PADREN-491290 format. One record per atom (N, C-alpha, C): residue in three letters; x, y, z. Coordinates in steps of 0.2 Angstrom, whole numbers, padded with zeros to 4 digits, always signed. Layout:
% PADREN-491290
alaXYZ ...
//
This chain:
% PADREN-491290
met+0539+0705-0433 met+0545+0707-0439 met+0549+0702-0434 thr+0554+0699-0438 thr+0563+0695-0434 thr+0568+0698-0440 ile+0569+0701-0436 ile+0577+0702-0438 ile+0585+0698-0435 val+0586+0693-0438 val+0593+0690-0436 val+0602+0691-0438 ser+0602+0691-0436 ser+0609+0695-0436 ser+0617+0690-0435 gln+0619+0690-0441 gln+0624+0683-0438 gln+0631+0687-0440 leu+0634+0687-0435 leu+0644+0689-0435 leu+0647+0684-0438 ile+0648+0685-0445 ile+0654+0680-0451 ile+0661+0683-0451 ala+0661+0690-0449 ala+0668+0691-0450 ala+0671+0695-0445 ser+0677+0698-0441 ser+0676+0705-0437 ser+0685+0703-0437 gly+0688+0712-0437 gly+0694+0712-0433 gly+0696+0720-0430 thr+0699+0720-0431 thr+0700+0728-0426 thr+0695+0733-0429 gly+0692+0737-0426 gly+0690+0742-0429 gly+0682+0740-0435 trp+0681+0734-0436 trp+0679+0732-0442 trp+0674+0726-0440 arg+0668+0726-0442 arg+0665+0720-0442 arg+0657+0718-0447 ala+0660+0712-0450 ala+0654+0708-0453 ala+0650+0705-0452 glu+0641+0708-0454 glu+0636+0703-0450 glu+0631+0700-0457 asn+0631+0695-0454 asn+0624+0694-0460 asn+0617+0695-0459 ile+0614+0699-0461 ile+0606+0702-0456 ile+0602+0700-0463 val+0597+0697-0460 val+0590+0693-0461 val+0583+0696-0459 cys+0582+0700-0462 cys+0573+0702-0459 cys+0567+0698-0461 ser+0564+0698-0458 ser+0557+0694-0460 ser+0549+0699-0461 ala+0551+0707-0460 ala+0548+0711-0460 ala+0542+0709-0466 gly+0536+0712-0467 gly+0532+0715-0472 gly+0525+0720-0470 pro+0524+0720-0477 pro+0519+0729-0477 pro+0514+0725-0471 gln+0514+0723-0466 gln+0508+0723-0460 gln+0514+0725-0456 asp+0519+0726-0455 asp+0524+0728-0449 asp+0528+0736-0449 arg+0525+0740-0446 arg+0524+0747-0444 arg+0533+0748-0444 pro+0535+0752-0448 pro+0545+0752-0445 pro+0544+0760-0439 phe+0548+0757-0439 phe+0552+0759-0431 phe+0559+0763-0432 glu+0561+0768-0427 glu+0566+0773-0429 glu+0572+0768-0426 glu+0578+0767-0429 glu+0582+0765-0426 glu+0590+0769-0428 arg+0594+0769-0424 arg+0600+0772-0424 arg+0606+0769-0430 his+0610+0770-0430 his+0620+0768-0434 his+0623+0770-0426 asp+0627+0765-0424 asp+0632+0766-0418 asp+0637+0765-0421 thr+0639+0765-0427 thr+0646+0766-0431 thr+0644+0768-0440 val+0651+0768-0442 val+0648+0769-0449 val+0645+0760-0453 cys+0640+0762-0458 cys+0638+0755-0458 cys+0638+0755-0467 ile+0640+0750-0468 ile+0640+0749-0476 ile+0637+0744-0480 ala+0630+0742-0478 ala+0629+0736-0479 ala+0625+0733-0488 val+0628+0727-0493 val+0626+0725-0498 val+0617+0720-0498 val+0614+0723-0502 val+0609+0721-0502 val+0609+0715-0506 leu+0610+0712-0504 leu+0607+0705-0509 leu+0602+0702-0509 glu+0596+0701-0507 glu+0590+0697-0507 glu+0585+0703-0506 gly+0579+0702-0509 gly+0573+0706-0506 gly+0575+0714-0508 ser+0570+0718-0504 ser+0570+0724-0506 ser+0566+0728-0499 phe+0568+0734-0497 phe+0564+0738-0493 phe+0566+0746-0493 gln+0560+0750-0491 gln+0563+0756-0491 gln+0568+0759-0486 tyr+0573+0764-0486 tyr+0576+0764-0479 tyr+0575+0773-0479 arg+0574+0778-0474 arg+0574+0784-0474 arg+0578+0787-0466 ser+0582+0792-0471 ser+0586+0797-0467 ser+0587+0801-0464 ser+0592+0804-0461 ser+0591+0811-0463 ser+0596+0813-0471 arg+0596+0810-0473 arg+0600+0810-0480 arg+0596+0810-0488 gly+0592+0807-0482 gly+0583+0806-0489 gly+0581+0799-0490 ala+0578+0798-0494 ala+0576+0794-0492 ala+0575+0786-0500 ala+0576+0782-0499 ala+0578+0776-0506 ala+0574+0769-0507 leu+0573+0768-0511 leu+0572+0762-0512 leu+0579+0755-0514 leu+0579+0751-0508 leu+0585+0748-0511 leu+0582+0743-0512 ala+0587+0739-0517 ala+0585+0730-0520 ala+0590+0730-0523 pro+0593+0721-0525 pro+0598+0716-0524 pro+0604+0720-0528 gly+0610+0719-0523 gly+0614+0725-0528 gly+0618+0732-0526 asp+0612+0735-0522 asp+0612+0742-0521 asp+0614+0741-0511 leu+0619+0748-0513 leu+0623+0750-0505 leu+0621+0753-0501 leu+0619+0754-0494 leu+0615+0754-0492 leu+0622+0760-0486 leu+0618+0767-0486 leu+0628+0769-0482 leu+0622+0775-0476 gly+0627+0772-0470 gly+0622+0775-0463 gly+0628+0778-0461 glu+0630+0783-0455 glu+0633+0786-0453 glu+0635+0787-0447 val+0638+0786-0441 val+0635+0785-0433 val+0632+0790-0433 gly+0630+0789-0428 gly+0622+0793-0424 gly+0616+0794-0429 gln+0617+0791-0436 gln+0611+0794-0439 gln+0606+0790-0437 cys+0600+0793-0437 cys+0593+0789-0437 cys+0593+0786-0443 phe+0589+0783-0443 phe+0585+0779-0448 phe+0577+0772-0447 glu+0576+0773-0453 glu+0569+0768-0452 glu+0570+0764-0460 cys+0567+0758-0457 cys+0568+0754-0461 cys+0560+0750-0466 gly+0557+0750-0470 gly+0551+0748-0470 gly+0551+0745-0477 his+0546+0741-0475 his+0542+0734-0481 his+0535+0734-0482 glu+0535+0741-0487 glu+0528+0743-0488 glu+0525+0739-0493 his+0529+0734-0499 his+0525+0733-0504 his+0528+0724-0503 ala+0532+0723-0500 ala+0535+0715-0501 ala+0538+0714-0495 ala+0537+0707-0493 ala+0540+0705-0485 ala+0549+0704-0488 gly+0553+0705-0482 gly+0559+0702-0483 gly+0565+0704-0488 asp+0571+0705-0482 asp+0577+0705-0485 asp+0581+0704-0483 arg+0587+0702-0486 arg+0595+0699-0482 arg+0600+0706-0486 cys+0601+0704-0481 cys+0610+0712-0479 cys+0618+0708-0476 leu+0622+0708-0482 leu+0628+0706-0478 leu+0631+0713-0477 ser+0631+0718-0472 ser+0633+0722-0467 ser+0639+0725-0464 phe+0644+0729-0465 phe+0648+0729-0464 phe+0649+0735-0458 his+0652+0733-0454 his+0652+0740-0449 his+0659+0743-0447 phe+0658+0751-0445 phe+0667+0751-0446 phe+0665+0757-0442 ala+0672+0757-0437 ala+0671+0762-0432 ala+0673+0768-0433 pro+0671+0772-0431 pro+0673+0780-0435 pro+0681+0780-0435 ala+0687+0780-0429 ala+0691+0781-0431 ala+0696+0776-0436 tyr+0691+0767-0438 tyr+0698+0766-0443 tyr+0694+0768-0450 phe+0686+0772-0450 phe+0683+0773-0457 phe+0687+0780-0457 glu+0690+0785-0455 glu+0694+0789-0455 glu+0699+0788-0458 ala+0702+0783-0452 ala+0711+0779-0459 ala+0709+0779-0464 val+0706+0776-0465 val+0701+0773-0472 val+0702+0779-0475 ile+0698+0784-0477 ile+0698+0789-0479 ile+0703+0793-0481 ala+0708+0792-0475 ala+0712+0797-0478 ala+0719+0794-0482 gly+0717+0786-0483 gly+0722+0785-0488 gly+0719+0783-0493 val+0714+0788-0495 val+0707+0787-0504 val+0710+0794-0507 pro+0714+0795-0512 pro+0714+0800-0515 pro+0711+0807-0517 gly+0713+0813-0513 gly+0706+0818-0518 gly+0698+0818-0509 val+0700+0812-0506 val+0694+0810-0504 val+0696+0815-0496 arg+0690+0820-0494 arg+0693+0824-0487 arg+0688+0826-0482 arg+0682+0820-0482 arg+0677+0820-0477 arg+0675+0813-0477 met+0673+0814-0471 met+0670+0810-0466 met+0663+0804-0468 ser+0659+0810-0471 ser+0651+0810-0469 ser+0648+0806-0478 phe+0642+0802-0479 phe+0640+0801-0483 phe+0636+0807-0487 asp+0634+0809-0492 asp+0631+0813-0496 asp+0622+0811-0499 arg+0623+0806-0497 arg+0618+0801-0499 arg+0615+0796-0494 pro+0609+0792-0495 pro+0608+0785-0491 pro+0609+0779-0498 arg+0608+0778-0501 arg+0609+0774-0505 arg+0615+0775-0514 leu+0616+0768-0513 leu+0624+0770-0519 leu+0621+0764-0524 thr+0619+0764-0528 thr+0618+0762-0535 thr+0624+0759-0537 pro+0628+0754-0537 pro+0636+0753-0541 pro+0636+0752-0547 arg+0641+0757-0548 arg+0643+0759-0556 arg+0647+0753-0558 ala+0648+0754-0566 ala+0650+0746-0568 ala+0657+0744-0564 ala+0662+0750-0563 ala+0666+0746-0558 ala+0667+0745-0553 leu+0660+0743-0549 leu+0659+0743-0543 leu+0655+0736-0540 val+0653+0735-0549 val+0648+0728-0549 val+0653+0723-0549 ser+0658+0723-0551 ser+0663+0718-0551 ser+0663+0714-0542 leu+0666+0722-0539 leu+0666+0722-0529 leu+0663+0719-0528 val+0656+0723-0528 val+0650+0717-0524 val+0650+0711-0525 ala+0648+0707-0531 ala+0650+0700-0532 ala+0655+0697-0527 glu+0661+0701-0527 glu+0665+0698-0523 glu+0662+0697-0516 val+0661+0704-0515 val+0660+0703-0508 val+0652+0697-0503 glu+0649+0698-0511 glu+0643+0692-0509 glu+0647+0684-0508 ala+0650+0683-0511 ala+0654+0675-0514 ala+0657+0675-0507 ala+0661+0680-0505 ala+0664+0680-0499 ala+0660+0678-0493 gly+0656+0682-0493 gly+0652+0682-0486 gly+0649+0675-0486 gly+0646+0672-0492 gly+0642+0665-0494 gly+0648+0660-0492 asp+0652+0662-0495 asp+0660+0656-0490 asp+0663+0656-0485 gly+0660+0660-0481 gly+0662+0664-0473 gly+0670+0664-0474 asp+0670+0669-0477 asp+0679+0670-0480 asp+0681+0675-0476 gly+0684+0674-0469 gly+0685+0681-0465 gly+0691+0684-0467 glu+0697+0682-0470 glu+0702+0683-0473 glu+0699+0690-0480 ala+0694+0688-0488 ala+0696+0688-0491 ala+0690+0695-0484 leu+0683+0694-0481 leu+0681+0697-0479 leu+0686+0705-0479 glu+0689+0705-0475 glu+0694+0710-0471 glu+0695+0714-0477 glu+0698+0710-0484 glu+0701+0716-0487 glu+0696+0718-0491 leu+0690+0715-0493 leu+0684+0718-0495 leu+0681+0724-0493 ala+0680+0723-0486 ala+0679+0730-0480 ala+0680+0735-0483 leu+0688+0733-0482 leu+0693+0740-0484 leu+0691+0744-0492 arg+0692+0738-0498 arg+0690+0741-0502 arg+0683+0744-0504 leu+0678+0743-0499 leu+0671+0745-0501 leu+0669+0751-0496 ala+0674+0752-0493 ala+0674+0758-0488 ala+0677+0762-0491 gly+0684+0762-0496 gly+0686+0765-0499 gly+0682+0770-0504 ala+0679+0763-0509 ala+0676+0764-0515 ala+0668+0769-0513 ser+0667+0770-0506 ser+0662+0771-0505 ser+0662+0780-0503 ala+0668+0781-0500 ala+0667+0786-0496 ala+0671+0791-0504 ala+0674+0789-0509 ala+0673+0792-0514 ala+0668+0795-0521 ile+0663+0792-0518 ile+0658+0793-0522 ile+0659+0802-0522 gly+0657+0804-0530 gly+0657+0811-0527 gly+0662+0817-0527 glu+0667+0812-0527 glu+0674+0815-0527 glu+0680+0818-0534 ser+0683+0821-0535 ser+0685+0818-0540 ser+0693+0818-0539 ala+0694+0812-0537 ala+0701+0810-0536 ala+0707+0810-0541 pro+0711+0811-0540 pro+0717+0814-0543 pro+0719+0808-0547 ala+0725+0806-0551 ala+0727+0801-0554 ala+0733+0800-0548 ala+0733+0791-0547 ala+0735+0789-0542 ala+0743+0788-0542 arg+0745+0792-0537 arg+0753+0795-0540 arg+0757+0787-0538 ala+0763+0784-0541 ala+0767+0779-0543 ala+0770+0778-0535 pro+0770+0772-0532 pro+0775+0770-0524 pro+0780+0772-0524 ser+0783+0776-0519 ser+0789+0777-0517 ser+0792+0770-0519 arg+0800+0770-0517 arg+0806+0766-0517 arg+0803+0763-0509 arg+0803+0767-0505 arg+0804+0764-0498 arg+0796+0762-0497 glu+0790+0764-0502 glu+0784+0756-0502 glu+0786+0751-0505 glu+0790+0753-0509 glu+0790+0746-0513 glu+0795+0741-0507 arg+0799+0744-0504 arg+0802+0742-0499 arg+0800+0736-0496 trp+0793+0742-0491 trp+0789+0738-0486 trp+0785+0732-0490 val+0783+0733-0496 val+0779+0728-0500 val+0784+0722-0500 thr+0788+0724-0502 thr+0794+0718-0503 thr+0795+0712-0496 asp+0795+0717-0492 asp+0796+0714-0485 asp+0790+0710-0483 ala+0783+0712-0486 ala+0778+0710-0485 ala+0779+0701-0487 leu+0778+0703-0494 leu+0780+0697-0501 leu+0785+0691-0496 arg+0791+0694-0494 arg+0792+0690-0492 arg+0790+0684-0484 gln+0785+0690-0483 gln+0785+0686-0476 gln+0779+0680-0479 ile+0775+0683-0483 ile+0770+0680-0484 ile+0773+0673-0487 glu+0779+0674-0489 glu+0783+0667-0494 glu+0785+0662-0487 ala+0785+0666-0483 ala+0786+0663-0479 ala+0783+0658-0473 gln+0776+0662-0472 gln+0771+0661-0468 gln+0766+0659-0471 ala+0765+0660-0476 ala+0759+0656-0482 ala+0755+0651-0478 his+0756+0646-0477 his+0752+0643-0471 his+0751+0643-0465 glu+0751+0650-0462 glu+0749+0651-0456 glu+0744+0658-0457 pro+0739+0659-0452 pro+0734+0665-0452 pro+0739+0673-0455 leu+0738+0676-0461 leu+0739+0680-0460 leu+0733+0687-0461 ala+0734+0691-0456 ala+0731+0695-0455 ala+0731+0702-0459 leu+0727+0705-0463 leu+0729+0711-0464 leu+0731+0716-0462 ala+0727+0717-0457 ala+0730+0721-0451 ala+0737+0722-0449 asp+0739+0716-0448 asp+0748+0713-0445 asp+0752+0714-0451 leu+0751+0712-0457 leu+0753+0716-0462 leu+0756+0722-0463 ala+0749+0727-0464 ala+0750+0735-0463 ala+0753+0737-0458 arg+0753+0735-0455 arg+0758+0738-0447 arg+0766+0735-0448 glu+0764+0731-0451 glu+0771+0727-0453 glu+0777+0733-0456 ala+0773+0735-0461 ala+0774+0739-0468 ala+0774+0748-0465 ser+0771+0749-0458 ser+0772+0754-0458 ser+0766+0757-0461 met+0761+0756-0463 met+0756+0756-0467 met+0748+0757-0464 ser+0742+0762-0464 ser+0735+0759-0464 ser+0735+0754-0467 pro+0728+0749-0464 pro+0727+0744-0469 pro+0727+0748-0475 tyr+0723+0750-0478 tyr+0719+0754-0484 tyr+0724+0754-0488 his+0729+0759-0486 his+0735+0762-0488 his+0739+0755-0490 phe+0739+0749-0487 phe+0744+0746-0487 phe+0743+0738-0495 leu+0734+0742-0493 leu+0732+0735-0498 leu+0731+0737-0504 arg+0729+0747-0507 arg+0730+0750-0511 arg+0738+0749-0515 thr+0743+0748-0511 thr+0748+0751-0513 thr+0751+0741-0514 phe+0750+0739-0511 phe+0752+0732-0513 phe+0748+0729-0521 arg+0743+0730-0520 arg+0740+0730-0527 arg+0743+0732-0532 ser+0743+0738-0532 ser+0749+0744-0537 ser+0753+0738-0540 leu+0758+0738-0534 leu+0763+0734-0535 leu+0763+0726-0538 val+0759+0724-0533 val+0758+0717-0537 val+0753+0712-0539 gly+0748+0718-0543 gly+0743+0715-0547 gly+0740+0711-0547 met+0737+0712-0537 met+0733+0710-0535 met+0733+0711-0525 thr+0729+0707-0525 thr+0727+0710-0516 thr+0731+0707-0509 pro+0734+0707-0507 pro+0739+0703-0502 pro+0732+0696-0500 his+0727+0695-0500 his+0722+0690-0499 his+0723+0685-0507 gln+0724+0689-0510 gln+0723+0682-0515 gln+0731+0682-0519 phe+0736+0685-0518 phe+0742+0681-0516 phe+0745+0677-0511 val+0741+0678-0505 val+0742+0672-0500 val+0737+0665-0504 leu+0732+0664-0507 leu+0729+0663-0509 leu+0732+0657-0515 arg+0733+0662-0518 arg+0738+0659-0524 arg+0744+0655-0522 thr+0749+0657-0518 thr+0754+0653-0515 thr+0750+0648-0512 arg+0746+0647-0507 arg+0746+0640-0504 arg+0741+0636-0512 leu+0740+0638-0516 leu+0736+0636-0520 leu+0740+0631-0525 his+0745+0636-0526 his+0753+0632-0530 his+0755+0628-0526 arg+0757+0629-0520 arg+0762+0624-0517 arg+0757+0618-0514 ala+0751+0618-0516 ala+0746+0612-0514 ala+0748+0607-0520 ala+0746+0612-0525 ala+0747+0607-0532 ala+0755+0605-0535 val+0759+0610-0532 val+0766+0605-0532 val+0765+0600-0528 arg+0762+0598-0524 arg+0764+0593-0517 arg+0759+0587-0521 leu+0754+0589-0522 leu+0749+0584-0526 leu+0752+0580-0530 arg+0758+0584-0535 arg+0761+0582-0540 arg+0769+0576-0538 arg+0770+0578-0534 arg+0776+0574-0530 arg+0777+0570-0525 thr+0771+0569-0523 thr+0769+0565-0516 thr+0764+0560-0517 gly+0764+0557-0512 gly+0758+0553-0513 gly+0754+0555-0507 asp+0756+0559-0502 asp+0749+0561-0497 asp+0741+0562-0499 ser+0739+0562-0491 ser+0732+0565-0495 ser+0730+0572-0496 val+0724+0572-0499 val+0722+0576-0501 val+0722+0583-0497 ser+0718+0579-0489 ser+0717+0582-0483 ser+0724+0584-0480 thr+0728+0581-0478 thr+0736+0585-0475 thr+0739+0589-0479 ile+0737+0589-0486 ile+0740+0592-0490 ile+0735+0601-0490 ala+0731+0599-0489 ala+0724+0605-0489 ala+0728+0607-0483 phe+0727+0607-0477 phe+0728+0607-0470 phe+0736+0611-0469 glu+0740+0608-0470 glu+0747+0611-0471 glu+0749+0616-0475 ala+0743+0617-0481 ala+0747+0621-0486 ala+0743+0630-0481 gly+0738+0628-0477 gly+0734+0634-0473 gly+0727+0634-0473 phe+0725+0629-0477 phe+0717+0629-0477 phe+0713+0625-0470 asn+0710+0628-0468 asn+0706+0623-0463 asn+0701+0624-0464 asp+0698+0620-0470 asp+0691+0617-0472 asp+0694+0614-0479 leu+0694+0607-0478 leu+0695+0604-0486 leu+0690+0606-0492 ser+0682+0608-0489 ser+0677+0606-0496 ser+0681+0615-0498 thr+0682+0620-0492 thr+0686+0627-0494 thr+0690+0624-0500 phe+0695+0622-0498 phe+0701+0620-0503 phe+0701+0615-0507 asn+0696+0613-0510 asn+0692+0611-0513 asn+0689+0612-0520 arg+0686+0618-0519 arg+0682+0623-0523 arg+0688+0629-0523 arg+0690+0630-0519 arg+0697+0636-0525 arg+0703+0634-0528 phe+0702+0627-0526 phe+0710+0623-0531 phe+0708+0622-0538 arg+0698+0619-0537 arg+0695+0616-0544 arg+0694+0624-0549 arg+0694+0630-0545 arg+0693+0634-0549 arg+0699+0640-0551 met+0704+0638-0547 met+0711+0640-0550 met+0713+0637-0555 met+0713+0628-0555 met+0716+0624-0559 met+0712+0621-0563 gly+0705+0622-0562 gly+0701+0619-0568 gly+0701+0610-0564 ala+0701+0610-0561 ala+0701+0602-0559 ala+0700+0599-0553 ser+0698+0595-0548 ser+0698+0597-0544 ser+0704+0591-0541 pro+0707+0594-0534 pro+0714+0589-0532 pro+0715+0583-0535 thr+0711+0579-0533 thr+0711+0571-0535 thr+0711+0570-0542 val+0707+0573-0546 val+0710+0571-0555 val+0713+0576-0555 tyr+0715+0582-0553 tyr+0723+0585-0554 tyr+0730+0581-0552 arg+0729+0576-0550 arg+0735+0571-0545 arg+0735+0565-0551 cys+0729+0563-0556 cys+0728+0557-0558 cys+0730+0562-0566 gln+0728+0565-0567 gln+0730+0567-0573 gln+0736+0568-0574 arg+0742+0571-0568 arg+0750+0572-0568 arg+0752+0563-0569 gln+0748+0557-0566 gln+0749+0551-0565 gln+0751+0548-0573 ala+0744+0550-0576 ala+0741+0547-0582 ala+0746+0549-0587 ser+0749+0554-0586 ser+0753+0560-0591 ser+0762+0556-0590 arg+0761+0552-0586 arg+0768+0550-0585 arg+0770+0543-0589 
//
């Protein structure tokens, strides 16, 4: 049996890993122990998971839920191999996330597996796409959203209150900071600290007021500025991409095409042709 773990992204109190297991029916499961709060998205394959919270067969799209100090076993009794994108949270970090989720007062999971409801299917798809892209900025936000959604299972959350004027001011300050520094790395934790909020509370408040997450706003700002520069200047696509804040040209090309409907080169040529 071989388990390969690759760190994809990390920050203070959390990390995301791509985990590939090649175990099969011939391999006997052995007891392991969660050293963090763990939420793993199953991307490929299937396996049996057993813990003190119960047993479950996990398949692609399911979420594995593990608590700190919890012993567990993973087995492949019927087929070989699986791949997961696993998020790990320090207890204090996860507790801070829970504190920002309306109606949630507990830190433990009441089940070993979560099969996403309709509202979570889109989030799981976002997680898989970001993991495949190695997008650390997006994964930071997705880790928080996934933790908040998982913690809220079984809770009857009250209707979300409207952000206060003070929160509006803090988010406005964050918008101005992003506007001024969109070309630089902007960590969610840093933006939240400047706003005097926990990362999860900041993410939820920002999304409520702006209609998108901080990362989505940063990305939109970068792509918008790149599009304007493509139309106004003859600078190379690579120069525009790097100076807009993208450190990888292929990532810039892919995201630009998704948002603008054409590659940067075609987009520039269409503008020139219209003239």
